[in-house]
C-alpha positions in Angstrom: 10.7 0.4 34.5 8.9 1.0 32.1 5.9 -1.5 32.4 4.3 -2.2 28.2 0.9 -2.4 28.0 -1.3 -5.6 27.1 -1.7 -6.6 24.3 -4.9 -6.9 22.3 -4.5 -10.2 20.1 -2.6 -12.0 23.3 -5.3 -13.8 25.4 -4.1 -13.8 28.8 -6.2 -17.3 30.4 -3.0 -18.9 30.7 0.6 -18.7 32.4 2.5 -19.5 29.4 5.7 -21.3 29.8 9.7 -19.2 30.3 9.9 -17.2 27.6 7.2 -18.2 25.7 5.1 -14.7 26.2 8.3 -12.7 24.4 8.6 -14.8 21.9 4.4 -14.0 21.1 5.0 -10.5 21.4 8.3 -10.0 19.2 7.5 -12.6 16.5 3.7 -13.2 16.6 2.2 -10.0 17.1 3.5 -7.2 15.3 2.0 -9.9 12.2 -0.5 -7.2 10.8 -2.3 -11.0 9.3 -2.6 -12.3 13.0 -6.2 -11.6 14.6 -5.6 -13.3 17.9 -3.2 -15.4 19.9 -4.5 -18.4 22.6 -2.0 -19.9 24.8 -3.1 -23.7 26.1 -2.4 -25.1 29.3 0.8 -26.0 30.4 0.8 -29.8 30.6 4.3 -31.8 31.2 6.0 -34.4 29.5 9.0 -36.3 29.4 11.0 -35.2 26.4 12.9 -32.1 27.4 14.2 -29.0 25.5 17.0 -26.8 26.7 15.5 -23.6 24.9 12.4 -21.8 24.1 11.2 -24.5 21.0 8.1 -23.4 19.0 6.9 -25.6 16.6 3.7 -25.2 13.3 1.7 -28.4 14.7 -1.8 -28.1 12.5 -4.1 -26.3 10.6 -6.9 -25.2 11.6 -10.7 -24.5 11.0 -9.8 -20.9 12.2 -5.5 -20.7 11.6 -3.3 -22.9 13.4 -1.4 -25.3 15.8 1.9 -24.4 17.7 3.7 -25.6 20.4 5.6 -24.4 22.5 8.4 -26.6 24.8 10.8 -26.2 27.7 12.4 -27.7 29.7 9.5 -30.8 30.7 6.7 -28.1 29.6 4.8 -28.0 26.7 2.1 -25.4 25.8 -0.4 -25.8 23.0 -1.0 -21.6 20.9 -3.8 -21.3 18.3 -3.6 -18.3 16.3 -6.1 -16.9 14.6 -5.3 -15.9 11.3 -6.5 -15.9 7.5 -2.6 -16.9 6.0 -1.6 -19.3 8.0 0.6 -20.6 5.5 2.2 -17.5 6.0 2.9 -18.3 9.5 4.0 -21.2 8.9 7.3 -20.4 6.6 8.0 -17.9 9.1 7.7 -20.3 12.7 9.8 -22.7 10.2 12.3 -20.2 9.6 12.1 -18.7 13.1 13.5 -22.9 13.5 16.2 -22.5 12.0 17.9 -19.6 12.6 17.8 -21.2 16.9 
């Protein structure tokens, strides 16, 4: 089995909800304008989803905040970028393809 080296953009301080790591590595990390990715703590929620859902929440002073949800778990993701509006468009387009 080939092991993938840990990304320099994703900060692995917390565990991630199932499917989030793969989404970040495939869809967000390769973007040139994304400088860093900080997944937050996992929290429980009342609502449930069958698959991974990633939503753009709002702009931050350093980029953007996303929310990822799967089953009854939700996780914040903070993205450091100079192009948060471009990231927003990508996330919204990705939602439409799921």
